[in-house]
N, CA, C and O atoms as CSV, one atom per row, in Angstrom:
chain,resi,resn,atom,element,x,y,z
A,1,MET,N,N,19.196,9.087,-7.913
A,1,MET,CA,C,17.480,8.404,-8.149
A,1,MET,C,C,18.130,7.443,-9.329
A,1,MET,O,O,19.184,7.657,-9.928
A,2,ALA,N,N,17.041,6.099,-9.542
A,2,ALA,CA,C,17.285,5.269,-10.124
A,2,ALA,C,C,15.853,4.986,-10.557
A,2,ALA,O,O,14.923,5.248,-9.795
A,3,TRP,N,N,15.649,4.442,-11.796
A,3,TRP,CA,C,14.211,3.917,-12.566
A,3,TRP,C,C,14.229,2.234,-11.964
A,3,TRP,O,O,15.209,1.492,-12.029
A,4,ILE,N,N,13.335,1.998,-11.574
A,4,ILE,CA,C,13.009,0.770,-10.630
A,4,ILE,C,C,11.773,0.446,-11.403
A,4,ILE,O,O,10.925,1.290,-11.694
A,5,ARG,N,N,11.683,-1.411,-11.871
A,5,ARG,CA,C,10.207,-1.172,-12.296
A,5,ARG,C,C,9.629,-1.496,-11.112
A,5,ARG,O,O,10.101,-2.098,-10.147
A,6,ALA,N,N,8.370,-0.951,-11.324
A,6,ALA,CA,C,7.397,-0.902,-10.178
A,6,ALA,C,C,6.310,-2.281,-10.281
A,6,ALA,O,O,6.206,-3.161,-9.426
A,7,ALA,N,N,5.490,-2.178,-11.676
A,7,ALA,CA,C,4.490,-3.074,-12.059
A,7,ALA,C,C,4.772,-3.480,-13.406
A,7,ALA,O,O,5.688,-3.007,-14.079
A,8,ALA,N,N,3.896,-4.442,-13.820
A,8,ALA,CA,C,3.666,-4.520,-15.313
A,8,ALA,C,C,2.150,-3.581,-15.692
A,8,ALA,O,O,1.120,-3.400,-15.043
A,9,LEU,N,N,2.513,-3.211,-16.782
A,9,LEU,CA,C,1.627,-2.136,-17.473
A,9,LEU,C,C,0.164,-3.098,-17.379
A,9,LEU,O,O,-0.826,-2.386,-17.209
A,10,SER,N,N,-0.010,-3.975,-17.426
A,10,SER,CA,C,-0.715,-5.102,-17.584
A,10,SER,C,C,-1.714,-5.130,-16.149
A,10,SER,O,O,-2.925,-5.318,-16.038
A,11,GLU,N,N,-0.758,-4.886,-15.223
A,11,GLU,CA,C,-1.573,-4.978,-14.086
A,11,GLU,C,C,-2.323,-3.785,-13.413
A,11,GLU,O,O,-2.938,-4.011,-12.371
A,12,LEU,N,N,-2.310,-2.577,-13.925
A,12,LEU,CA,C,-2.530,-1.369,-13.637
A,12,LEU,C,C,-4.145,-1.626,-13.928
A,12,LEU,O,O,-4.450,-2.187,-14.980
A,13,PRO,N,N,-5.229,-1.196,-12.953
A,13,PRO,CA,C,-6.459,-0.959,-12.881
A,13,PRO,C,C,-7.018,-0.077,-14.044
A,13,PRO,O,O,-6.261,0.491,-14.832
A,14,ALA,N,N,-8.238,0.001,-14.106
A,14,ALA,CA,C,-9.079,1.077,-14.660
A,14,ALA,C,C,-8.428,2.511,-14.558
A,14,ALA,O,O,-7.424,2.879,-13.948
A,15,GLU,N,N,-9.159,3.079,-15.207
A,15,GLU,CA,C,-8.864,4.924,-15.626
A,15,GLU,C,C,-9.259,5.156,-13.946
A,15,GLU,O,O,-10.479,5.041,-13.833
A,16,GLY,N,N,-8.709,5.399,-12.833
A,16,GLY,CA,C,-9.248,6.257,-11.730
A,16,GLY,C,C,-9.193,5.053,-10.754
A,16,GLY,O,O,-9.817,5.270,-9.715
A,17,ALA,N,N,-8.603,3.845,-10.832
A,17,ALA,CA,C,-8.416,3.296,-9.653
A,17,ALA,C,C,-7.023,3.025,-9.347
A,17,ALA,O,O,-6.393,2.803,-10.381
A,18,VAL,N,N,-6.328,2.965,-8.308
A,18,VAL,CA,C,-4.979,3.068,-8.088
A,18,VAL,C,C,-4.369,1.374,-7.760
A,18,VAL,O,O,-4.961,0.319,-7.533
A,19,LEU,N,N,-3.260,1.652,-7.841
A,19,LEU,CA,C,-2.772,0.273,-7.271
A,19,LEU,C,C,-1.143,0.433,-6.607
A,19,LEU,O,O,-0.054,0.783,-7.062
A,20,GLY,N,N,-1.686,-0.061,-5.201
A,20,GLY,CA,C,-0.783,0.259,-4.529
A,20,GLY,C,C,0.531,-1.187,-4.755
A,20,GLY,O,O,0.275,-2.390,-4.707
A,21,VAL,N,N,1.823,-0.580,-4.983
A,21,VAL,CA,C,3.348,-1.679,-4.924
A,21,VAL,C,C,4.174,-1.239,-4.111
A,21,VAL,O,O,4.027,-0.242,-3.403
A,22,GLU,N,N,5.366,-2.161,-4.172
A,22,GLU,CA,C,6.900,-1.792,-3.429
A,22,GLU,C,C,7.643,-1.526,-4.455
A,22,GLU,O,O,7.331,-2.010,-5.544
A,23,ALA,N,N,8.419,-0.965,-4.368
A,23,ALA,CA,C,9.114,-0.383,-5.302
A,23,ALA,C,C,10.314,-0.367,-4.763
A,23,ALA,O,O,10.180,0.520,-3.919
A,24,GLY,N,N,11.385,-0.742,-4.679
A,24,GLY,CA,C,12.675,0.010,-3.885
A,24,GLY,C,C,12.654,0.044,-2.722
A,24,GLY,O,O,13.123,1.034,-2.160
A,25,GLY,N,N,12.178,-0.882,-2.072
A,25,GLY,CA,C,11.741,-0.721,-0.759
A,25,GLY,C,C,10.488,0.395,-0.345
A,25,GLY,O,O,10.411,0.507,0.878
A,26,ARG,N,N,9.721,1.049,-0.922
A,26,ARG,CA,C,8.894,2.301,-0.429
A,26,ARG,C,C,7.603,1.696,-0.906
A,26,ARG,O,O,7.802,0.806,-1.733
A,27,ARG,N,N,6.372,1.911,-0.634
A,27,ARG,CA,C,5.212,1.778,-1.026
A,27,ARG,C,C,5.340,2.705,-1.983
A,27,ARG,O,O,6.142,3.598,-1.709
A,28,VAL,N,N,4.752,2.782,-3.117
A,28,VAL,CA,C,4.197,3.451,-4.375
A,28,VAL,C,C,2.651,2.920,-4.575
A,28,VAL,O,O,2.059,1.865,-4.351
A,29,ALA,N,N,2.423,3.786,-4.939
A,29,ALA,CA,C,1.220,4.106,-5.764
A,29,ALA,C,C,0.744,4.792,-7.000
A,29,ALA,O,O,0.608,6.012,-7.090
A,30,LEU,N,N,0.435,3.702,-8.198
A,30,LEU,CA,C,0.364,4.130,-9.443
A,30,LEU,C,C,-1.532,3.976,-9.829
A,30,LEU,O,O,-2.407,3.141,-9.599
A,31,ALA,N,N,-1.438,5.446,-10.591
A,31,ALA,CA,C,-2.603,5.141,-11.301
A,31,ALA,C,C,-2.678,5.748,-12.773
A,31,ALA,O,O,-1.826,6.577,-13.093
A,32,LEU,N,N,-3.627,5.383,-13.648
A,32,LEU,CA,C,-3.683,5.639,-15.304
A,32,LEU,C,C,-4.540,6.719,-15.288
A,32,LEU,O,O,-5.511,6.740,-14.532
A,33,VAL,N,N,-4.245,7.731,-16.142
A,33,VAL,CA,C,-5.129,9.060,-15.876
A,33,VAL,C,C,-4.914,9.195,-17.675
A,33,VAL,O,O,-3.836,9.376,-18.242
A,34,GLU,N,N,-6.186,9.057,-18.289
A,34,GLU,CA,C,-6.067,9.230,-19.847
A,34,GLU,C,C,-4.426,8.776,-20.647
A,34,GLU,O,O,-3.747,9.393,-21.469
A,35,GLY,N,N,-4.245,7.607,-20.053
A,35,GLY,CA,C,-3.005,6.807,-20.550
A,35,GLY,C,C,-1.402,7.705,-20.462
A,35,GLY,O,O,-0.407,7.761,-21.185
A,36,GLU,N,N,-1.749,8.221,-19.381
A,36,GLU,CA,C,-0.550,8.749,-18.744
A,36,GLU,C,C,-0.274,7.827,-17.128
A,36,GLU,O,O,-1.275,7.568,-16.461
A,37,VAL,N,N,0.879,7.465,-16.702
A,37,VAL,CA,C,1.004,6.634,-15.704
A,37,VAL,C,C,1.360,7.681,-14.637
A,37,VAL,O,O,2.067,8.613,-15.021
A,38,TYR,N,N,0.960,7.659,-13.320
A,38,TYR,CA,C,1.534,8.620,-12.563
A,38,TYR,C,C,1.906,7.886,-11.222
A,38,TYR,O,O,1.106,7.041,-10.819
A,39,ALA,N,N,2.772,8.073,-10.670
A,39,ALA,CA,C,3.562,7.225,-9.479
A,39,ALA,C,C,3.489,8.671,-8.758
A,39,ALA,O,O,3.633,9.799,-9.227
A,40,PHE,N,N,3.098,8.040,-6.902
A,40,PHE,CA,C,2.992,8.772,-5.983
A,40,PHE,C,C,3.147,7.982,-4.780
A,40,PHE,O,O,2.787,6.807,-4.710
A,41,ALA,N,N,3.826,8.800,-3.582
A,41,ALA,CA,C,3.711,7.802,-2.403
A,41,ALA,C,C,2.538,7.218,-2.034
A,41,ALA,O,O,1.521,7.899,-2.165
A,42,ASP,N,N,2.449,6.167,-1.623
A,42,ASP,CA,C,1.551,5.297,-0.941
A,42,ASP,C,C,0.764,5.645,0.704
A,42,ASP,O,O,0.185,4.841,1.435
A,43,ASN,N,N,0.939,6.723,0.861
A,43,ASN,CA,C,0.663,7.233,2.199
A,43,ASN,C,C,-0.014,8.719,2.533
A,43,ASN,O,O,0.818,9.562,2.197
A,44,CYS,N,N,-1.117,9.308,3.024
A,44,CYS,CA,C,-1.923,10.285,3.115
A,44,CYS,C,C,-0.832,10.422,3.929
A,44,CYS,O,O,-0.419,9.544,4.686
A,45,THR,N,N,-0.127,12.046,3.713
A,45,THR,CA,C,0.222,13.034,4.879
A,45,THR,C,C,-0.324,12.975,6.165
A,45,THR,O,O,0.272,12.828,7.232
A,46,HIS,N,N,-1.297,13.082,5.992
A,46,HIS,CA,C,-2.285,13.074,7.521
A,46,HIS,C,C,-2.188,12.283,8.326
A,46,HIS,O,O,-1.987,12.620,9.492
A,47,ARG,N,N,-2.303,10.962,7.953
A,47,ARG,CA,C,-2.436,9.726,8.686
A,47,ARG,C,C,-1.779,8.813,8.452
A,47,ARG,O,O,-2.222,7.784,8.962
A,48,ASP,N,N,-0.746,8.676,7.808
A,48,ASP,CA,C,-0.336,7.585,6.924
A,48,ASP,C,C,-1.256,6.541,6.507
A,48,ASP,O,O,-0.697,5.447,6.585
A,49,PHE,N,N,-2.609,6.451,6.040
A,49,PHE,CA,C,-3.243,5.668,5.516
A,49,PHE,C,C,-2.862,5.635,4.047
A,49,PHE,O,O,-2.529,6.622,3.391
A,50,PRO,N,N,-2.966,4.158,3.523
A,50,PRO,CA,C,-2.717,3.732,1.845
A,50,PRO,C,C,-3.499,4.782,1.341
A,50,PRO,O,O,-4.617,4.918,1.837
A,51,LEU,N,N,-3.163,5.501,0.515
A,51,LEU,CA,C,-3.490,6.540,-0.812
A,51,LEU,C,C,-4.210,4.876,-1.383
A,51,LEU,O,O,-5.426,4.712,-1.285
A,52,SER,N,N,-3.345,3.796,-1.931
A,52,SER,CA,C,-4.307,2.900,-3.380
A,52,SER,C,C,-5.303,2.754,-2.650
A,52,SER,O,O,-6.174,2.857,-3.514
A,53,LEU,N,N,-6.041,2.534,-1.371
A,53,LEU,CA,C,-7.339,2.318,-1.568
A,53,LEU,C,C,-8.067,3.406,-1.523
A,53,LEU,O,O,-9.193,3.059,-1.165
A,54,GLY,N,N,-8.031,4.384,-1.672
A,54,GLY,CA,C,-8.962,5.391,-2.568
A,54,GLY,C,C,-8.878,5.140,-4.244
A,54,GLY,O,O,-8.505,4.194,-4.937
A,55,GLU,N,N,-9.421,6.483,-4.525
A,55,GLU,CA,C,-9.719,6.593,-6.002
A,55,GLU,C,C,-9.195,8.016,-6.729
A,55,GLU,O,O,-9.429,9.026,-6.066
A,56,VAL,N,N,-8.712,8.156,-7.640
A,56,VAL,CA,C,-8.291,8.970,-8.609
A,56,VAL,C,C,-9.383,9.742,-9.463
A,56,VAL,O,O,-9.727,9.177,-10.500
A,57,ASP,N,N,-10.114,11.255,-9.090
A,57,ASP,CA,C,-10.499,11.525,-9.897
A,57,ASP,C,C,-9.874,12.036,-11.378
A,57,ASP,O,O,-9.232,13.082,-11.477
A,58,VAL,N,N,-10.114,11.283,-12.332
A,58,VAL,CA,C,-9.481,11.630,-13.779
A,58,VAL,C,C,-9.643,13.267,-14.500
A,58,VAL,O,O,-9.011,13.901,-15.345
A,59,GLU,N,N,-10.907,13.532,-13.607
A,59,GLU,CA,C,-10.868,14.998,-14.498
A,59,GLU,C,C,-9.991,16.124,-13.305
A,59,GLU,O,O,-9.847,17.317,-13.569
A,60,THR,N,N,-9.688,15.757,-12.545
A,60,THR,CA,C,-8.908,16.701,-11.712
A,60,THR,C,C,-7.660,16.384,-11.583
A,60,THR,O,O,-6.844,17.158,-11.083
A,61,CYS,N,N,-7.395,15.335,-11.970
A,61,CYS,CA,C,-6.075,14.086,-10.951
A,61,CYS,C,C,-5.804,14.168,-9.786
A,61,CYS,O,O,-4.654,13.999,-9.382
A,62,THR,N,N,-6.664,14.406,-9.119
A,62,THR,CA,C,-6.474,14.070,-7.552
A,62,THR,C,C,-6.689,12.707,-7.015
A,62,THR,O,O,-7.465,11.923,-7.560
A,63,VAL,N,N,-6.006,12.415,-5.947
A,63,VAL,CA,C,-6.639,11.271,-5.196
A,63,VAL,C,C,-7.126,11.097,-4.078
A,63,VAL,O,O,-6.356,11.462,-3.190
A,64,THR,N,N,-8.213,10.638,-3.674
A,64,THR,CA,C,-8.408,11.049,-1.944
A,64,THR,C,C,-8.481,9.653,-1.643
A,64,THR,O,O,-8.710,8.579,-2.198
A,65,CYS,N,N,-7.967,10.489,0.314
A,65,CYS,CA,C,-7.675,9.274,0.758
A,65,CYS,C,C,-9.097,9.008,1.343
A,65,CYS,O,O,-9.773,9.925,1.808
A,66,GLU,N,N,-9.677,7.236,1.283
A,66,GLU,CA,C,-10.255,6.643,1.906
A,66,GLU,C,C,-10.708,7.366,3.136
A,66,GLU,O,O,-11.866,7.782,3.184
A,67,TRP,N,N,-9.675,7.592,4.385
A,67,TRP,CA,C,-10.092,7.358,5.706
A,67,TRP,C,C,-10.699,8.663,6.110
A,67,TRP,O,O,-11.754,8.666,6.743
A,68,HIS,N,N,-9.861,10.190,5.657
A,68,HIS,CA,C,-10.596,11.397,6.304
A,68,HIS,C,C,-11.214,12.563,4.808
A,68,HIS,O,O,-11.958,13.543,4.775
A,69,GLY,N,N,-10.525,11.887,3.873
A,69,GLY,CA,C,-10.969,12.613,2.643
A,69,GLY,C,C,-10.160,13.805,1.985
A,69,GLY,O,O,-10.458,14.700,1.195
A,70,ALA,N,N,-8.636,13.311,2.868
A,70,ALA,CA,C,-7.981,14.580,2.284
A,70,ALA,C,C,-7.566,14.012,0.813
A,70,ALA,O,O,-7.545,12.837,0.449
A,71,ALA,N,N,-7.222,15.262,0.025
A,71,ALA,CA,C,-7.217,14.940,-1.456
A,71,ALA,C,C,-5.812,15.609,-2.068
A,71,ALA,O,O,-5.520,16.715,-1.614
A,72,PHE,N,N,-4.987,15.063,-2.993
A,72,PHE,CA,C,-3.684,15.610,-3.466
A,72,PHE,C,C,-3.965,15.349,-5.087
A,72,PHE,O,O,-4.840,14.666,-5.618
A,73,ASP,N,N,-3.028,16.050,-5.604
A,73,ASP,CA,C,-3.227,16.449,-6.758
A,73,ASP,C,C,-1.917,15.096,-7.285
A,73,ASP,O,O,-0.805,15.463,-6.906
A,74,ILE,N,N,-1.884,14.217,-7.759
A,74,ILE,CA,C,-1.290,13.503,-8.251
A,74,ILE,C,C,0.140,13.298,-9.486
A,74,ILE,O,O,0.904,12.425,-9.896
A,75,ARG,N,N,-0.236,15.068,-9.722
A,75,ARG,CA,C,1.027,15.598,-10.734
A,75,ARG,C,C,1.937,16.213,-9.857
A,75,ARG,O,O,3.099,16.234,-10.262
A,76,THR,N,N,1.724,16.690,-8.825
A,76,THR,CA,C,2.629,17.475,-8.180
A,76,THR,C,C,2.530,17.467,-6.442
A,76,THR,O,O,3.143,18.221,-5.685
A,77,GLY,N,N,1.741,16.573,-6.133
A,77,GLY,CA,C,1.862,16.063,-4.856
A,77,GLY,C,C,1.619,16.954,-3.457
A,77,GLY,O,O,1.946,16.840,-2.275
A,78,ASP,N,N,0.712,18.084,-4.422
A,78,ASP,CA,C,-0.039,18.811,-3.407
A,78,ASP,C,C,-1.267,18.903,-2.847
A,78,ASP,O,O,-2.152,18.637,-3.660
A,79,PRO,N,N,-1.612,19.149,-1.885
A,79,PRO,CA,C,-2.919,19.174,-1.549
A,79,PRO,C,C,-4.045,19.611,-1.456
A,79,PRO,O,O,-4.233,20.733,-0.986
A,80,ALA,N,N,-5.215,18.702,-1.952
A,80,ALA,CA,C,-6.351,20.127,-2.721
A,80,ALA,C,C,-7.229,20.013,-1.975
A,80,ALA,O,O,-8.166,20.763,-2.249
A,81,CYS,N,N,-7.445,19.114,-0.724
A,81,CYS,CA,C,-8.069,19.733,0.421
A,81,CYS,C,C,-7.846,19.022,1.457
A,81,CYS,O,O,-7.633,17.820,1.297
A,82,GLY,N,N,-7.842,19.590,2.767
A,82,GLY,CA,C,-8.079,18.832,3.917
A,82,GLY,C,C,-8.895,17.806,4.301
A,82,GLY,O,O,-9.819,17.255,3.702
A,83,PRO,N,N,-8.312,17.585,5.645
A,83,PRO,CA,C,-7.214,17.778,6.652
A,83,PRO,C,C,-5.935,17.887,6.361
A,83,PRO,O,O,-5.297,18.726,6.996
A,84,ALA,N,N,-5.208,17.038,5.290
A,84,ALA,CA,C,-4.199,17.168,5.180
A,84,ALA,C,C,-3.037,18.534,4.564
A,84,ALA,O,O,-3.346,19.527,3.906
A,85,PHE,N,N,-2.207,18.280,4.871
A,85,PHE,CA,C,-1.628,20.069,4.654
A,85,PHE,C,C,-0.228,20.199,4.321
A,85,PHE,O,O,0.404,21.246,4.460
A,86,ARG,N,N,0.381,18.798,3.749
A,86,ARG,CA,C,1.856,18.433,3.763
A,86,ARG,C,C,1.237,18.087,2.590
A,86,ARG,O,O,0.046,17.821,2.431
A,87,PRO,N,N,2.588,18.116,1.343
A,87,PRO,CA,C,2.387,17.596,-0.128
A,87,PRO,C,C,2.689,15.912,0.339
A,87,PRO,O,O,3.282,15.478,1.327
A,88,ILE,N,N,2.006,15.172,-0.830
A,88,ILE,CA,C,2.720,13.968,-0.964
A,88,ILE,C,C,4.085,13.937,-2.451
A,88,ILE,O,O,4.195,14.331,-3.613
A,89,ALA,N,N,4.737,13.325,-1.591
A,89,ALA,CA,C,5.835,12.681,-2.945
A,89,ALA,C,C,5.264,12.250,-4.367
A,89,ALA,O,O,4.201,11.629,-4.382
A,90,VAL,N,N,5.783,12.486,-5.329
A,90,VAL,CA,C,5.531,12.166,-6.746
A,90,VAL,C,C,6.570,11.729,-7.282
A,90,VAL,O,O,7.611,12.286,-6.935
A,91,PHE,N,N,6.650,10.786,-8.132
A,91,PHE,CA,C,7.822,10.185,-9.249
A,91,PHE,C,C,7.706,10.237,-10.518
A,91,PHE,O,O,6.669,10.002,-11.140
A,92,ALA,N,N,8.620,10.504,-10.915
A,92,ALA,CA,C,8.711,10.151,-12.625
A,92,ALA,C,C,8.173,8.793,-12.965
A,92,ALA,O,O,8.585,7.752,-12.455
A,93,ALA,N,N,7.294,8.872,-13.795
A,93,ALA,CA,C,7.120,7.250,-13.988
A,93,ALA,C,C,7.265,6.959,-15.387
A,93,ALA,O,O,7.136,8.020,-15.997
A,94,LYS,N,N,7.483,5.963,-16.202
A,94,LYS,CA,C,7.323,6.077,-17.745
A,94,LYS,C,C,7.154,4.718,-17.917
A,94,LYS,O,O,7.815,4.021,-17.147
A,95,VAL,N,N,6.262,3.999,-18.928
A,95,VAL,CA,C,6.234,2.828,-19.384
A,95,VAL,C,C,7.308,2.210,-20.479
A,95,VAL,O,O,7.273,2.594,-21.648
A,96,GLU,N,N,8.127,1.369,-20.088
A,96,GLU,CA,C,8.974,1.182,-21.003
A,96,GLU,C,C,8.602,-0.663,-21.392
A,96,GLU,O,O,8.723,-1.491,-20.489
A,97,GLY,N,N,8.189,-1.061,-22.719
A,97,GLY,CA,C,8.112,-2.177,-23.200
A,97,GLY,C,C,6.847,-2.837,-22.294
A,97,GLY,O,O,5.863,-2.100,-22.376
A,98,PRO,N,N,6.584,-4.142,-21.371
A,98,PRO,CA,C,5.439,-4.237,-20.804
A,98,PRO,C,C,5.570,-3.542,-19.049
A,98,PRO,O,O,4.840,-3.837,-18.102
A,99,ASP,N,N,6.288,-2.943,-19.052
A,99,ASP,CA,C,6.762,-2.639,-17.416
A,99,ASP,C,C,6.512,-1.060,-17.608
A,99,ASP,O,O,6.596,-0.285,-18.560
A,100,VAL,N,N,6.021,-0.909,-15.685
A,100,VAL,CA,C,5.907,0.656,-15.613
A,100,VAL,C,C,6.919,0.766,-14.895
A,100,VAL,O,O,6.910,-0.004,-13.935
A,101,MET,N,N,8.168,1.703,-15.014
A,101,MET,CA,C,9.079,2.158,-14.308
A,101,MET,C,C,8.827,3.429,-13.767
A,101,MET,O,O,8.260,4.424,-14.219
A,102,VAL,N,N,9.419,3.155,-12.611
A,102,VAL,CA,C,9.460,4.604,-11.508
A,102,VAL,C,C,10.516,5.062,-11.171
A,102,VAL,O,O,11.172,4.262,-10.505
A,103,ASP,N,N,11.152,6.348,-11.394
A,103,ASP,CA,C,12.259,7.114,-10.605
A,103,ASP,C,C,12.055,7.437,-9.252
A,103,ASP,O,O,11.199,8.208,-8.817
A,104,LEU,N,N,12.844,6.839,-8.649
A,104,LEU,CA,C,12.835,6.546,-7.032
A,104,LEU,C,C,14.085,7.234,-6.429
A,104,LEU,O,O,15.136,6.750,-6.847
A,105,PRO,N,N,14.229,8.343,-5.462
A,105,PRO,CA,C,15.385,8.884,-4.996
A,105,PRO,C,C,15.930,7.599,-4.254
A,105,PRO,O,O,17.008,7.639,-3.662
């Protein structure tokens, strides 16, 4: 695993919005919830649609895929509702100075 710069902290949209980036050759989605940055795979396991087009429910920490409504816990990757049944990958994230760093395998 290696810490890779994913984005500038200033690039993250408002709470509940999702930013899709490429980091380390992978599509990664970043979300800000109550001051914490979360990083997860930017693809729904149901049909590989970009989760960065969805929104995060800040109360439940779930991202909902805009295509078919599958939802995932952005802390654990576990599916919160179908039609997806496989989890998404989640990655450790941290703010280092002005940057968001993601720990990718």
